[in-house]
C-alpha positions in Angstrom: 1.8 -27.8 -24.3 -0.2 -27.9 -21.0 -1.6 -24.8 -19.3 -2.4 -24.8 -15.6 -5.8 -23.7 -14.4 -4.3 -20.7 -12.8 -2.5 -19.6 -16.0 -5.7 -20.1 -17.9 -7.7 -18.0 -15.5 -5.1 -15.2 -15.4 -4.4 -15.2 -19.2 -7.7 -13.5 -20.0 -7.4 -10.8 -17.5 -4.9 -8.0 -18.2 -3.5 -6.8 -14.9 -1.7 -3.5 -14.5 1.6 -3.8 -12.8 1.8 -1.1 -10.0 4.8 0.4 -8.3 4.1 0.1 -4.6 5.9 1.5 -1.5 4.9 -0.3 1.7 5.8 1.3 5.1 5.5 -1.0 8.2 7.7 -1.4 11.2 7.2 -5.2 11.2 9.8 -6.9 9.0 7.6 -10.0 8.6 4.7 -8.0 7.2 6.9 -6.2 4.8 8.3 -9.5 3.5 4.8 -10.9 3.2 3.5 -8.0 1.2 6.5 -8.1 -1.1 5.7 -11.8 -1.8 1.9 -11.4 -2.2 2.0 -8.3 -4.3 5.1 -9.5 -6.2 3.3 -12.7 -7.2 0.6 -10.5 -8.7 3.2 -8.7 -10.8 3.6 -5.6 -8.8 7.0 -4.0 -7.9 7.2 -3.5 -4.2 9.7 -1.5 -2.2 9.3 -1.5 1.6 10.6 0.6 4.4 10.5 0.3 8.2 8.9 3.6 9.0 7.0 6.6 7.7 10.0 9.0 7.6 11.8 6.7 5.2 8.7 6.4 3.1 8.3 10.2 3.0 12.0 10.6 2.1 11.6 8.1 -0.8 8.5 9.7 -2.2 9.9 13.2 -1.9 12.8 12.3 -4.2 10.4 11.5 -7.0 6.7 12.0 -6.6 5.9 9.7 -9.5 8.1 6.8 -8.4 5.2 5.0 -6.8 1.6 4.5 -8.0 0.5 3.4 -4.5 1.8 4.0 -1.0 0.6 1.6 1.7 1.2 2.5 5.3 0.6 1.0 8.7 -1.0 3.3 11.2 1.4 2.7 14.2 5.0 3.1 13.3 8.1 4.6 15.0 9.5 8.0 13.9 6.3 9.2 12.2 2.9 7.6 12.2 0.9 6.6 9.2 -1.3 9.7 9.7 1.8 11.9 9.7 3.1 10.1 6.6 -0.2 10.7 4.8 -0.2 14.4 5.8 3.3 14.7 4.5 2.4 13.0 1.2 -0.5 15.3 0.7 1.7 18.3 1.5 4.0 17.2 -1.3 1.1 16.8 -3.6 1.8 13.1 -4.1 -0.4 12.1 -7.1 -0.7 8.4 -6.3 -3.1 6.4 -4.2 -2.8 5.9 -0.5 -3.9 2.8 1.4 -3.7 2.5 5.2 -3.6 -0.7 7.2 -4.5 -0.5 10.9 -5.3 -2.8 13.8 -6.8 0.2 15.6 -9.7 1.6 13.6 -12.0 4.0 15.3 -14.3 6.7 14.2 -11.7 9.3 15.1 -8.8 7.5 13.3 -11.0 6.9 10.3 -12.1 10.6 10.1 -8.5 11.8 10.5 -7.4 9.7 7.5 -10.4 10.6 5.4 -9.7 14.3 6.0 -6.3 13.7 4.3 -8.0 12.1 1.3 -6.8 8.5 1.9 -8.1 6.2 -0.8 -8.7 3.1 1.3 -8.4 2.1 5.0 -8.3 -1.6 5.8 -8.4 -3.2 9.2 -5.7 -5.7 10.1 -5.5 -8.6 9.5 -5.3 -7.9 5.8 -6.6 -10.6 3.4 -4.8 -10.8 0.0 -8.2 -11.1 -1.7 -9.3 -7.7 -0.3 -6.1 -6.0 -1.4 -6.4 -7.6 -4.9 -9.9 -6.2 -5.2 -8.7 -2.7 -4.4 -5.7 -3.0 -6.8 -8.0 -4.2 -9.6 -9.9 -1.0 -9.3 -6.8 1.3 -9.5 
């Protein structure tokens, strides 16, 4: 039996499969995240805006280990989603992606105890490093 280099490299490392909810208004980015994180063994659900994400989480606070949100979205913004998650006492991790990072935006998210804020474009290697630490 032959084993590929990738299989050999991954066989020694035990990865925890995470349940992820990804909120972004761009369909292509949702599909990309589903592929990237799915290949790493994570289960990914995605929604087109923050209100849909908040609705999903409010049905079962433990359904997702991680919520990832874009900053700019219709209906409610990423910041409003994060505030809503914290008001529900969501116990999981929260990651924010934003193409508009400033001191003000960063401080607003940090005041809501966001676990990670990443500037767009997102590189899979950066996200993998964060997931490895969860």
